[in-house]
C-alpha positions, -999 to 999 in steps of 0.1 A, spaced: 319 160 300 301 162 333 273 186 340 296 208 362 294 245 353 328 258 341 350 279 364 366 310 349 403 308 357 424 340 351 462 344 355 467 381 360 503 389 370 539 391 359 535 426 344 546 450 371 580 467 374 586 502 360 560 529 360 549 522 325 547 485 332 525 491 362 501 512 341 496 482 317 493 458 347 465 480 362 446 481 329 449 443 326 435 437 361 406 462 355 398 444 322 399 410 340 372 420 365 351 435 336 354 402 318 345 382 350 314 403 354 304 396 317 310 358 323 288 359 354 260 375 334 263 344 311 258 321 340 294 313 348 293 322 385 326 309 399 360 326 391 395 322 403 421 349 397 458 339 402 480 370 407 513 381 421 497 413 435 488 409 472 467 440 471 444 429 443 408 428 453 373 429 439 337 435 450 324 408 426 308 378 443 321 342 440 356 354 429 386 339 447 419 357 444 449 335 449 482 352 455 511 334 439 542 348 457 567 322 447 588 315 416 561 313 388 560 286 362 528 287 341 522 250 335 531 239 370 509 266 386 480 258 362 483 221 370 484 227 407 454 251 406 433 225 387 442 199 413 438 221 444 403 232 434 393 199 418 383 217 386 367 196 359 356 223 335 376 254 330 376 286 309 412 299 311 421 335 303 453 354 304 448 387 323 437 415 301 428 391 273 396 395 251 383 424 271 355 430 246 341 395 249 303 395 251 277 375 271 268 356 239 304 347 233 307 331 268 274 312 261 289 298 229 319 286 248 298 269 274 277 252 247 309 238 231 321 225 265 288 208 271 293 191 237 326 177 249 348 201 229 376 224 238 375 260 227 401 287 220 403 321 204 436 311 186 450 276 184 485 289 174 487 316 201 459 312 227 447 338 251 414 319 259 412 281 263 382 262 276 382 225 282 370 196 302 399 187 325 410 151 325 442 133 335 456 135 300 450 172 296 464 179 331 496 161 323 498 179 289 498 214 304 523 210 333 554 216 311 542 248 294 562 279 300 536 302 286 499 302 280 501 308 242 508 271 237 479 260 259 454 254 232 477 231 212 486 212 244 449 205 251 444 195 215 474 172 215 460 155 246 432 141 224 404 167 229 386 181 198 395 218 196 373 245 180 382 281 174 359 310 180 353 333 150 381 359 146 364 391 155 376 422 174 359 406 205 379 374 203 412 388 191 419 421 209 439 419 241 459 442 264 496 435 262 512 469 257 507 507 259 497 506 223 466 487 232 459 513 259 462 541 233 438 523 211 413 519 240 418 556 248 410 567 212 381 544 207 365 544 242 360 506 239 360 483 269 341 478 302 335 504 329 365 495 351 389 494 321 376 528 307 381 543 342 418 533 342 425 543 306 410 578 312 437 584 338 466 576 315 486 603 296 494 589 262 504 606 229 474 598 206 481 621 177 493 594 153 464 572 161 439 599 154 457 607 121 454 570 110 416 568 116 404 587 85 426 565 63 406 533 69 375 548 53 393 565 24 395 546 -9 424 568 -20 445 560 10 470 532 16 483 517 49 513 496 54 511 468 80 542 448 90 548 420 115 530 389 127 499 394 105 477 363 104 455 353 75 424 363 95 438 399 96 444 399 58 409 387 52 395 413 76 414 441 59 402 430 25 366 429 37 363 458 61 385 487 51 380 511 22 417 519 19 443 498 2 466 478 25 502 468 19 510 438 42 544 424 51 537 393 71 566 377 90 573 354 118 538 345 129 541 321 159 577 330 167 570 331 204 550 299 207 574 280 184 605 293 202 621 310 172 624 343 190 641 328 220 665 307 199 676 336 177 662 319 146 636 346 137 644 365 105 627 395 89 629 410 55 619 443 70 646 439 95 672 433 68 661 463 48 661 485 79 697 475 87 708 481 51 690 514 45 692 530 80 664 545 100 658 577 81 658 561 47 636 532 60 608 556 71 612 577 39 605 546 19 575 538 41 561 572 33 564 564 -4 546 531 1 516 545 20 500 572 41 506 554 75 523 524 89 516 499 117 547 480 127 551 450 150 585 459 165 589 426 183 597 409 150 625 435 144 639 429 179 638 392 174 656 396 140 683 416 156 685 392 186 679 422 209 668 412 244 653 446 251 637 448 285 600 450 286 601 486 300 620 497 269 595 479 246 566 496 264 584 530 262 588 525 225 551 517 221 543 549 240 566 569 217 588 580 247 621 574 229 643 595 251 637 572 281 647 540 262 680 523 272 683 499 243 701 518 215 685 500 186 649 505 199 656 541 210 668 550 175 640 532 158 614 549 180 629 583 175 630 579 137 593 567 138 583 598 157 601 620 131 585 602 101 564 623 77 535 598 80 519 585 112 537 554 124 522 532 151 546 508 169 536 479 191 534 441 194 513 414 178 480 429 190 486 461 171 485 442 137 456 420 148 430 431 173 443 466 176 440 472 139 405 458 139 394 480 168 408 511 151 390 503 118 357 496 135 359 528 154 368 548 123 337 535 105 315 543 135 328 578 136 325 582 98 289 570 98 281 595 126 298 623 107 324 627 135 355 617 116 377 646 106 391 649 71 426 638 64 
């Protein structure tokens, strides 16, 4: 690799639409600029933000905002941006990804780049990818529809790829209202992000009811969805409670199984057989709370629920959901006798980690209420 300092390249767009989608989009953009400021503190001065929002702006220096107002294709736009700016060393981030990343994390990424390696937070579903750009890697990324396959494309081009340690800083990202609820409960994140989150009206009761369970040896939590091995290991190490895990369909988006209709879920089969009320009755017998990645259930049912409906489900606003399956599921979750958190992959990964870490902080400070 050359001695060129890396450029931080962030794609922050494609999230607007309904009111609830716009809320998530605003939080992702706020987190993006918090992250750029952290990167600049680590010596990464230059940043490019590609967005579909013509009103996006920032007071940060050396940040260029590029408005992409045409038909967007991730790989082609990435390849064109690399060429247009003659970039040779890049740290790519999806908007709203890894909002807790620290200065020392960026320093570690730069050191790996200087050693000729590529870096990612997750080789199977990447949100952060840093690499030295060459002809082979440029050609490898042009056909990608989404950024979660970017790390594997860079690796397959012949570059040695290393993963950052799986921590709440490298795993948590902002994809859904569930993530905003977790941020609201914990107060985690940078100044811009916290300002946006404070203005959002979310139902946080179930999240607050879950917190004491993490530090209670007599409690049990059920976690279902795309739960990776790092999450299992984290739960074993860092929680006092017992955890029942149903891990299914990890990588279904990156591998195309969700889009092709091939995704299958044991939880989904049981839900269809037992019905909503019985399903949540059984969950209450299995544990004191449940965290459910609903995207696996939707993929199992081949339901192409619009993003606004998925977000409304995460926010527990069942009466506004158009998709019948998701509306009934969300209503039944709200009526369950135990707290049930619904969300996407981040809920059963970084979100779970953030809730647990906050619970321990509150417990050690004597601020956590009893169950």
